[in-house]
C-alpha positions in Angstrom: 0.0 0.0 0.0 1.5 3.3 -1.1 1.4 6.4 1.2 3.1 9.5 0.3 5.4 10.7 3.2 4.6 14.1 4.9 7.4 16.2 6.2 6.1 15.7 9.8 6.1 12.0 9.5 9.8 12.0 8.5 12.6 12.9 10.8 14.8 15.4 9.4 18.5 14.5 8.5 19.5 17.3 10.9 17.3 16.6 14.0 20.4 16.3 16.1 21.9 19.7 14.8 21.1 21.6 17.9 23.3 19.1 19.9 26.4 20.0 18.0 28.7 22.8 18.7 28.3 25.9 16.6 31.4 25.2 14.5 30.2 21.8 13.8 26.7 22.9 12.8 28.3 25.5 10.4 30.5 22.8 8.8 27.5 20.5 8.3 25.2 23.2 6.8 28.1 24.2 4.4 28.9 20.5 3.4 27.6 18.5 0.4 25.1 16.8 2.7 23.0 19.9 3.2 23.1 20.6 -0.7 22.1 16.9 -1.3 19.1 17.2 1.1 17.8 20.5 -0.4 18.5 19.7 -4.1 18.1 16.0 -4.5 16.5 14.3 -1.5 13.5 16.8 -1.2 12.8 16.6 -5.0 12.4 12.9 -5.4 9.0 12.4 -6.7 7.4 9.6 -4.6 4.1 9.4 -6.5 6.2 8.1 -9.5 6.8 4.9 -7.5 3.1 4.4 -6.3 2.4 1.7 -9.1 5.1 -0.8 -7.6 3.1 -1.0 -4.4 0.1 -3.2 -3.6 -3.5 -1.7 -4.0 -4.8 -3.7 -0.8 -4.5 -2.5 2.6 -1.1 -3.7 3.9 2.0 -2.5 5.6 2.8 1.0 4.5 5.8 1.6 2.1 9.2 2.5 3.1 10.0 6.1 2.5 10.8 6.3 -1.2 13.1 9.3 -0.9 15.1 7.6 1.7 15.5 4.4 -0.5 16.2 6.5 -3.7 18.5 8.9 -1.8 20.7 6.0 -0.8 20.8 4.5 -4.1 21.8 7.9 -5.6 24.6 8.2 -2.9 25.7 4.6 -3.5 25.9 5.1 -7.3 27.7 8.4 -6.7 30.4 7.1 -4.4 30.8 3.9 -6.3 
């Protein structure tokens, strides 16, 4: 069963950001990871993958943007 993820359902990649020292926060926000989150991760069209999930009520799908984001990173880093 396909359900589109809502921002409030999904934990942010930077939930623990406030636990870090200010210098570490700045380094993280200036790194490629923040750019990936904003430019790639947030733009993955989940509805495109709806047909691969069952139409009957069953366990909800895994978050598509997490799966696809991982695949993109895996391909990018070899």
